[in-house]
Residue, then its C-alpha position, 0 to 999 in steps of 0.5 A: x601813613x599806612x602801616x604793615x602789622x605782624x598779628x601772633x594767636x595762641x589758641x591755647x596749645x603751643x602753637x604761636x601763629x603769625x599773620x600779616x595785615x596791613x592798616x590803611x589810613x583813609x584820613x580819618x581812620x585806619x581799616x584793617x585789611x585782610x590778614x595772611x598766615x605767615x606760619x607757626x613758631x616763626x621768627x621775624x627778623x625784620x618788617x619793613x616797607x620799601x616802594x609800595x612792598x611789604x618785605x619780610x625777612x624771617x625763619x621758618x621751620x626746616x625739615x629737621x627743625x624742632x617746633x621751637x626752633x626755626x632756622x631756614x631763612x626766608x624772604x617774603x614779599x607782599x602788596x597791596x591790590x585793591x585793598x587786598x593784601x597778597x604775597x607776591x613772588 
């Protein structure tokens, strides 16, 4: 089976930068695709794969939210095309 993975990076500051990547199973090993940025200090509520689409329910920052506390609901959709992960609308 293939997998969708959330990566989180911190470079020593206050930010926590979230990315989505996919791991493709060729039967012998996993290969990582490109990574797509999801944002700084977002909150991932749910990650799922449904009918070939990766779907992320998350909270991102609204116009008046402090950096610590995202409150704006978002649903993002992604798909693999020719081995590359891309967002679909």
